[in-house]
C-alpha positions as CSV (number, residue, x, y, z in Angstrom):
1,M,208.7,-78.2,-105.9
2,S,210.1,-80.7,-103.6
3,P,208.6,-81.1,-99.9
4,E,211.9,-79.9,-98.4
5,A,211.6,-76.6,-100.5
6,S,208.0,-76.1,-99.5
7,P,207.1,-73.1,-97.2
8,F,204.5,-75.5,-95.4
9,R,207.4,-77.3,-93.7
10,I,207.7,-74.1,-91.7
11,A,205.1,-74.1,-88.7
12,N,205.1,-70.2,-88.6
13,F,204.1,-70.0,-92.2
14,R,201.4,-72.6,-91.7
15,A,200.0,-70.6,-89.0
16,F,200.1,-67.5,-91.1
17,W,198.6,-69.1,-94.1
18,F,195.6,-70.4,-92.2
19,A,195.2,-66.9,-90.6
20,R,195.0,-65.2,-94.0
21,L,192.6,-67.8,-95.4
22,S,190.2,-67.3,-92.4
23,T,190.6,-63.6,-92.7
24,T,189.9,-63.4,-96.5
25,L,187.0,-66.0,-96.2
26,A,185.3,-63.5,-93.7
27,Q,186.1,-60.4,-95.5
28,Y,184.9,-61.3,-98.9
29,A,181.7,-63.1,-97.7
30,M,180.9,-59.7,-95.6
31,M,181.9,-57.4,-98.5
32,L,179.7,-59.2,-101.0
33,I,176.6,-59.1,-98.6
34,I,177.5,-55.4,-97.5
35,G,177.3,-54.5,-101.3
36,W,174.3,-56.5,-101.9
37,Q,172.5,-55.0,-99.0
38,T,173.5,-51.5,-100.0
39,Y,172.4,-51.8,-103.6
40,N,169.1,-53.4,-102.6
41,L,168.2,-50.9,-99.9
42,G,168.6,-48.2,-102.6
43,R,166.5,-50.0,-105.2
44,D,163.9,-51.0,-102.8
45,G,163.8,-47.5,-101.5
46,G,162.8,-46.3,-104.9
47,M,166.3,-45.3,-106.4
48,S,167.1,-45.8,-109.9
49,V,169.9,-48.0,-111.3
50,G,172.2,-45.1,-111.4
51,E,171.3,-43.7,-108.1
52,A,171.7,-47.1,-106.4
53,S,175.1,-47.5,-108.2
54,G,176.1,-44.3,-106.3
55,Q,175.4,-45.9,-103.0
56,L,177.9,-48.5,-103.8
57,A,180.4,-45.6,-104.8
58,L,179.8,-44.2,-101.6
59,I,180.5,-47.3,-99.8
60,G,183.9,-47.6,-101.6
61,L,184.8,-44.0,-100.9
62,L,184.0,-44.4,-97.2
63,Q,186.5,-47.5,-97.0
64,F,189.1,-45.6,-99.0
65,V,189.4,-42.3,-97.1
66,P,190.6,-44.0,-93.7
67,L,192.8,-46.0,-95.8
68,F,194.4,-43.0,-97.6
69,L,194.9,-40.9,-94.4
70,L,196.2,-43.8,-92.2
71,T,198.3,-46.1,-94.4
72,P,201.6,-44.1,-94.1
73,F,201.4,-44.3,-90.3
74,S,200.3,-48.0,-90.3
75,G,203.3,-48.9,-92.7
76,L,205.5,-47.3,-89.9
77,A,203.7,-49.3,-87.1
78,A,204.4,-52.4,-89.2
79,D,208.1,-51.6,-89.0
80,R,208.2,-50.6,-85.4
81,F,205.9,-53.0,-83.6
82,D,205.3,-56.7,-83.5
83,R,203.5,-57.6,-86.6
84,R,201.8,-60.5,-85.2
85,N,200.1,-58.4,-82.5
86,L,199.0,-56.0,-85.1
87,G,197.5,-58.8,-87.1
88,R,195.6,-60.1,-84.1
89,L,194.2,-56.8,-83.1
90,T,192.9,-56.0,-86.6
91,A,191.3,-59.5,-86.7
92,L,189.3,-58.9,-83.3
93,L,188.2,-55.4,-84.5
94,Q,186.7,-57.0,-87.8
95,L,185.1,-59.6,-85.6
96,V,183.3,-56.7,-83.8
97,C,182.2,-55.2,-87.1
98,A,180.7,-58.7,-88.1
99,V,178.8,-59.0,-84.9
100,V,177.3,-55.4,-85.5
101,L,176.3,-56.3,-88.9
102,A,174.8,-59.7,-87.9
103,T,172.8,-57.9,-85.0
104,F,171.2,-55.3,-87.4
105,T,170.4,-57.7,-90.0
106,W,169.0,-60.4,-87.6
107,N,166.7,-57.7,-86.1
108,E,165.7,-56.4,-89.6
109,A,167.0,-53.0,-88.7
110,M,169.7,-52.7,-91.3
111,S,170.0,-49.3,-92.8
112,L,172.4,-47.5,-95.2
113,W,173.9,-45.5,-92.4
114,V,174.8,-48.6,-90.5
115,L,176.6,-50.0,-93.6
116,Y,178.2,-46.6,-94.0
117,A,179.5,-46.5,-90.5
118,V,180.9,-50.1,-90.7
119,A,182.5,-49.3,-94.1
120,V,184.5,-46.6,-92.4
121,V,185.6,-48.7,-89.3
122,L,186.8,-51.5,-91.8
123,G,188.8,-49.1,-93.8
124,V,190.6,-48.1,-90.7
125,V,191.2,-51.5,-89.6
126,R,192.4,-52.7,-92.9
127,A,194.9,-49.7,-93.2
128,F,196.8,-51.5,-90.3
129,A,196.0,-55.2,-91.3
130,G,197.6,-55.1,-94.7
131,P,201.1,-53.7,-94.1
132,A,201.5,-55.8,-91.0
133,L,200.5,-59.1,-92.7
134,S,202.4,-58.4,-95.9
135,A,205.4,-57.5,-94.1
136,L,205.2,-60.5,-91.7
137,A,205.3,-63.1,-94.6
138,P,208.9,-62.6,-95.8
139,N,210.1,-63.0,-92.0
140,L,208.7,-66.5,-91.9
141,V,210.6,-68.3,-94.8
142,P,214.1,-68.2,-96.2
143,K,214.4,-65.7,-99.1
144,S,215.2,-68.7,-101.6
145,I,211.6,-69.8,-101.3
146,L,209.9,-66.5,-101.0
147,P,208.3,-66.6,-104.3
148,S,206.9,-69.7,-103.7
149,A,205.6,-68.7,-100.2
150,I,204.1,-65.5,-102.1
151,A,202.1,-67.8,-104.3
152,L,201.0,-70.1,-101.5
153,S,199.9,-67.0,-99.6
154,S,198.0,-65.8,-102.7
155,I,196.3,-69.2,-102.8
156,S,195.1,-68.7,-99.4
157,W,193.8,-65.4,-100.5
158,Q,192.2,-66.5,-103.6
159,V,190.6,-69.5,-101.9
160,G,189.0,-67.0,-99.5
161,M,187.8,-65.1,-102.5
162,I,186.2,-68.1,-104.0
163,V,184.7,-69.7,-101.1
164,G,183.8,-66.5,-99.2
165,P,181.4,-65.0,-101.7
166,A,179.8,-68.5,-102.6
167,V,179.4,-69.3,-98.8
168,G,178.2,-65.6,-98.2
169,G,175.7,-65.8,-100.9
170,V,174.1,-69.2,-99.9
171,F,174.2,-68.4,-96.2
172,Y,172.3,-65.2,-97.0
173,E,169.5,-67.1,-98.8
174,I,169.3,-69.2,-95.6
175,E,169.4,-66.6,-93.2
176,P,170.5,-63.1,-94.1
177,A,172.5,-62.5,-90.7
178,L,174.3,-65.9,-91.2
179,P,177.3,-64.5,-93.4
180,Y,178.1,-62.1,-90.8
181,A,177.9,-64.5,-87.9
182,A,180.3,-67.0,-89.8
183,G,182.5,-64.2,-90.4
184,A,182.8,-63.3,-86.7
185,V,183.7,-66.9,-86.1
186,L,186.5,-66.9,-89.0
187,F,188.0,-63.6,-87.6
188,L,188.3,-65.4,-84.2
189,V,190.0,-68.4,-85.9
190,A,192.5,-65.9,-87.6
191,A,193.4,-64.2,-84.4
192,I,194.1,-67.7,-82.7
193,C,196.3,-68.8,-85.6
194,L,198.4,-65.7,-85.4
195,S,198.8,-66.4,-81.8
196,F,200.7,-69.6,-82.7
197,I,203.2,-67.9,-84.8
198,G,206.6,-68.2,-82.5
199,D,208.9,-65.3,-81.7
200,L,210.6,-63.6,-84.6
201,P,213.6,-61.5,-84.7
202,K,212.8,-57.8,-84.1
203,Q,213.2,-55.5,-86.8
204,K,216.3,-53.4,-86.7
205,P,215.4,-49.9,-87.7
206,R,217.8,-48.1,-89.9
207,G,217.7,-44.5,-91.0
208,P,216.2,-41.6,-89.2
209,A,214.8,-42.0,-85.8
210,R,211.8,-39.7,-86.1
211,P,208.4,-41.2,-87.2
212,I,207.7,-38.5,-89.7
213,Q,211.2,-38.8,-91.2
214,Q,210.8,-42.7,-91.3
215,I,207.5,-42.5,-93.2
216,R,209.1,-40.0,-95.8
217,E,212.1,-42.5,-96.0
218,G,209.7,-45.1,-97.0
219,M,208.0,-43.0,-99.5
220,V,211.3,-41.8,-101.0
221,Y,212.6,-45.3,-101.4
222,V,209.5,-46.2,-103.5
223,W,209.8,-43.1,-105.6
224,R,213.4,-43.8,-106.3
225,N,213.2,-47.4,-107.1
226,K,211.7,-47.3,-110.5
227,M,210.9,-51.1,-110.3
228,V,209.0,-50.9,-107.2
229,L,207.2,-47.7,-108.4
230,G,206.3,-48.8,-111.7
231,S,205.0,-52.2,-110.5
232,I,202.9,-50.5,-107.7
233,T,201.5,-47.7,-110.0
234,L,200.8,-50.2,-112.9
235,D,198.5,-51.9,-110.7
236,L,196.9,-48.7,-109.1
237,F,195.7,-47.1,-112.4
238,A,194.8,-50.5,-114.4
239,V,192.6,-51.9,-111.6
240,F,191.4,-48.5,-110.6
241,L,190.1,-47.9,-114.3
242,A,189.0,-51.6,-115.0
243,G,187.5,-52.6,-111.5
244,A,184.1,-54.0,-112.2
245,T,183.6,-55.9,-109.1
246,A,181.8,-52.8,-107.3
247,L,179.1,-53.1,-109.9
248,F,178.4,-57.0,-109.6
249,P,175.2,-56.2,-107.7
250,V,174.0,-54.1,-110.7
251,Y,174.9,-56.9,-113.1
252,A,173.4,-59.6,-111.0
253,R,169.9,-57.8,-110.5
254,D,169.3,-55.8,-113.4
255,I,171.5,-56.8,-116.2
256,L,172.0,-60.5,-115.9
257,Q,169.2,-60.9,-113.9
258,V,170.6,-63.8,-111.8
259,G,169.8,-62.7,-108.1
260,A,171.9,-63.5,-105.0
261,T,173.1,-66.7,-106.2
262,G,174.2,-65.4,-109.4
263,L,176.0,-62.6,-107.6
264,S,178.1,-65.1,-105.6
265,Q,179.0,-66.8,-109.0
266,L,180.1,-63.6,-110.4
267,A,182.3,-62.9,-107.5
268,M,183.8,-66.4,-107.7
269,A,184.8,-66.4,-111.2
270,P,187.8,-64.1,-111.1
271,A,188.9,-65.6,-107.7
272,I,188.7,-69.1,-109.3
273,G,191.0,-68.2,-112.1
274,A,193.4,-66.4,-109.8
275,A,193.5,-69.4,-107.4
276,L,194.3,-71.7,-110.2
277,T,197.0,-69.5,-111.5
278,A,198.5,-69.1,-107.9
279,L,198.4,-72.8,-107.5
280,W,200.4,-73.2,-110.8
281,F,203.0,-70.8,-109.5
282,S,203.4,-72.5,-106.4
283,F,204.6,-75.5,-108.1
284,R,206.2,-73.9,-111.1
285,P,207.5,-70.6,-110.0
286,L,208.2,-68.1,-112.9
287,K,211.8,-67.4,-113.6
288,N,212.1,-65.5,-116.7
289,N,210.8,-62.5,-118.7
290,V,208.8,-61.4,-115.5
291,G,208.5,-57.8,-116.5
292,P,207.1,-58.1,-120.0
293,L,204.8,-60.9,-118.8
294,M,203.4,-58.6,-116.1
295,L,202.5,-55.8,-118.7
296,M,200.9,-58.6,-121.0
297,A,198.9,-59.9,-118.1
298,V,197.5,-56.5,-117.3
299,A,196.5,-56.0,-121.0
300,A,194.6,-59.2,-120.8
301,F,193.0,-57.9,-117.7
302,G,191.6,-55.0,-119.6
303,G,190.6,-56.8,-122.8
304,A,188.5,-59.5,-120.8
305,T,186.8,-56.7,-118.7
306,V,185.7,-54.8,-122.0
307,V,184.0,-58.2,-123.2
308,F,182.5,-58.7,-119.7
309,A,181.1,-55.2,-120.1
310,F,178.9,-55.9,-123.1
311,S,178.0,-59.5,-122.2
312,T,174.2,-60.2,-121.5
313,S,175.1,-64.1,-121.3
314,M,176.0,-65.3,-117.9
315,V,178.2,-68.0,-119.4
316,L,180.1,-65.5,-121.3
317,S,180.4,-63.2,-118.2
318,L,181.7,-65.8,-116.1
319,A,184.2,-66.9,-118.7
320,M,185.6,-63.2,-119.0
321,L,185.8,-62.8,-115.2
322,F,187.7,-66.1,-115.1
323,I,190.2,-64.5,-117.4
324,V,190.2,-61.4,-115.4
325,G,191.1,-63.5,-112.5
326,C,194.0,-65.4,-114.1
327,A,195.5,-62.2,-115.6
328,D,195.2,-60.2,-112.3
329,M,196.9,-63.1,-110.2
330,F,199.6,-63.3,-112.9
331,S,200.4,-59.5,-112.5
332,V,200.0,-59.8,-108.7
333,Y,202.4,-62.7,-108.3
334,I,205.0,-61.0,-110.4
335,R,204.5,-57.6,-108.7
336,Q,204.6,-58.9,-105.1
337,S,207.7,-60.9,-105.8
338,L,209.5,-58.0,-107.2
339,I,208.3,-55.6,-104.3
340,Q,209.4,-58.0,-101.5
341,L,212.6,-59.1,-103.1
342,H,213.8,-55.6,-104.3
343,T,213.0,-54.1,-100.7
344,P,215.1,-54.3,-97.5
345,D,213.4,-55.9,-94.7
346,E,213.5,-52.7,-92.3
347,K,211.7,-50.9,-95.1
348,R,209.0,-53.6,-96.0
349,G,206.5,-52.5,-93.7
350,R,206.6,-48.9,-95.0
351,V,206.9,-50.2,-98.7
352,S,204.0,-52.5,-98.1
353,A,201.9,-49.6,-96.6
354,V,202.6,-47.4,-100.0
355,S,201.6,-50.7,-102.0
356,Q,198.5,-51.3,-100.0
357,L,197.6,-47.7,-100.4
358,T,197.8,-47.9,-104.2
359,I,195.8,-51.1,-104.0
360,S,193.2,-49.7,-102.0
361,A,193.2,-46.7,-104.4
362,S,192.5,-49.2,-107.2
363,N,190.1,-51.1,-105.2
364,E,188.1,-49.1,-102.7
365,F,188.5,-45.8,-104.7
366,G,188.2,-47.6,-107.7
367,D,184.8,-48.8,-106.6
368,F,184.0,-45.1,-106.0
369,F,185.0,-44.2,-109.4
370,S,183.1,-47.0,-111.1
371,G,180.0,-46.5,-109.1
372,S,180.1,-42.8,-109.9
373,L,180.9,-43.3,-113.6
374,A,177.9,-45.9,-113.6
375,F,175.7,-43.1,-112.1
376,L,176.8,-40.8,-114.9
377,I,176.9,-42.9,-118.1
378,G,175.5,-46.2,-117.1
379,P,177.0,-49.4,-115.6
380,V,177.9,-51.0,-119.2
381,A,179.6,-48.0,-120.5
382,A,181.6,-47.4,-117.3
383,V,183.1,-50.9,-117.2
384,A,183.9,-50.8,-120.8
385,L,185.7,-47.7,-120.7
386,G,187.6,-48.7,-117.7
387,G,188.9,-51.8,-119.5
388,V,190.0,-49.7,-122.4
389,G,191.8,-47.5,-119.9
390,A,193.7,-50.3,-118.4
391,I,194.9,-51.2,-121.9
392,L,196.2,-47.9,-122.7
393,T,197.8,-47.7,-119.1
394,V,199.9,-50.7,-120.1
395,G,201.4,-48.9,-123.3
396,L,202.0,-45.7,-121.4
397,W,203.7,-47.6,-118.4
398,A,205.9,-49.5,-120.8
399,V,207.2,-46.0,-122.1
400,L,207.5,-44.4,-118.6
401,F,209.1,-47.4,-116.9
402,P,211.2,-49.2,-119.4
403,V,212.7,-51.3,-116.5
404,L,209.4,-53.1,-116.6
405,R,210.0,-54.1,-120.3
406,T,213.7,-55.3,-119.6
407,T,213.3,-57.1,-116.3
408,R,213.9,-60.7,-116.8
409,T,214.3,-62.4,-113.4
410,F,213.1,-61.6,-109.6
411,D,216.8,-61.4,-108.7
412,P,217.3,-58.1,-106.5
413,P,220.3,-55.9,-107.1
414,E,223.6,-56.8,-105.6
415,E,223.7,-53.8,-103.4
416,L,220.4,-54.8,-101.7
417,V,221.5,-58.4,-101.2
418,E,224.5,-57.1,-99.4
419,T,222.7,-55.1,-96.9
420,E,220.5,-58.1,-95.7
421,D,221.9,-59.4,-92.5
422,A,221.2,-63.1,-93.1
423,P,222.8,-65.2,-95.8
424,E,220.9,-66.4,-98.7
425,G,218.5,-69.3,-97.9
426,T,218.3,-68.3,-94.2
427,M,216.6,-65.9,-92.1
428,P,217.7,-64.4,-88.8
429,G,216.7,-66.9,-86.0
430,K,216.3,-70.0,-88.0
431,Q,212.8,-71.3,-88.2
432,T,212.1,-75.0,-87.5
433,D,209.0,-77.3,-87.9
434,K,208.1,-76.2,-84.3
435,G,207.8,-72.7,-85.2
436,A,209.8,-71.1,-82.4
C-alpha cells in the first residue's frame, strides 16, 4: 500500500486511531484485572474452582444485560447525534470507573459487589461507545481505502489487546491499583484525541422519522440483508460457544499454575496473532474468496480452542491461543469490511449497534455461558465443548447462508453504491491532512 493510499495521511483518522488505541489499552488492562480479582476473591473466600468460575460468569452477565437492553437505542443515537461527542462522553465515563476501581484497590477495600457494580456501568457505557466509534470510522476515509482503514483500526485494537493485558499484569505485580490508575490516564488521552477530529458532515436521516421506527428499520435491514445477517450471526454463535478468555484466570491459577504473569501471557497470545494478521491485511488487503475464507477461519478458531482446552503445557497453550487470534482476526477483518461496505451510511450506526449486540452476546454473554458451563462440567470440558460447537456452527451456516460460500469480493451491490451521496474515492466534505 503506497503512502498516498494510506488512511494515516488523513489527520482525522490518525486522531481516531490513537483514541481507539488508548481506549483499548485501558479496557483490556482493566478487564484482565477485574477478572483476576473476581476469581481470587472467590477462591480466597473458600469457593471451589467451579464456584469461583461462576463469579466470572456473573461478571460477564452483568456487562451483557445493559448492552442487550440499550444497544438498539445506542445505535439510533450514533445515527442521530455527533459520533465524536458520544465517543468522548463514553471515554470520560470509563475514566470514572477506573478511578473508582483504583481507589477501592488502593485502600484494600475491594469486594465482589464493587466489581459487580462497575461491570454494570461498563456495560452501559460500552453500549453507546461501540456503535458510535464503529460508525465514525467510515466517515473519516474515502470508501476506496476503507478496507485498509478497517485493518489499521483493528491493529490499534489488537495492539491494545496485547499491550493492555501485559502492562496490566506487570503493573498489578508492582501495585494492584496501578492498572486502574493507568487506565484512567489512557481514557483521558482518548477523549482528548477525539476532540482533535475536525467537523464532519452531519448524517442525513432517511426513512421513518420516529425513533422506534428507525430502530426497527435498522433491524429489518440486517434481517433482510443475508450477507450482513450471516456474517454477524456466524461470529455470534462461534465466539459465544468457543470463548475461552473468561476462564483464563482458572487456567492461570489452577490448571497451568502460572500466576498473574502467566495470565497476562495467556491474554496476550491471541492478541499477538490477531495483530500480526491485521498488520498483514493493512499492507496486503484481501480481495478474493472472502466468504469461503471467513468460514475456514472460524473453523480454525474452533479447532485451536479444542486443543487449548486439553493442554497442560504453557507453550502449547500459547501456541493454540496465537492461532485462535490469527483466525479470529481473519474473520473479523472480512466481516467488518463486508458489513461496512454493504450498509448505507445513514444506517451504519444502527447496523453497527446490531453487530455490537451480537459481539457482546458472544463475548460478555459468552463469558457467562462459559463460566456457567465450567461450574457444571468443569473448565476443560466447557472450553473443549465450545470449540466443537464453533466448528459445527461453520458447517450449519454454510448451508443456511449460501451467500457466505459464494461471496468472492468486498464489492457492495450496485443498488447500494448508487444510493451513496459521494462518488467513489471521496467522502462528503473532503478530508485533508489538516483534518478539518
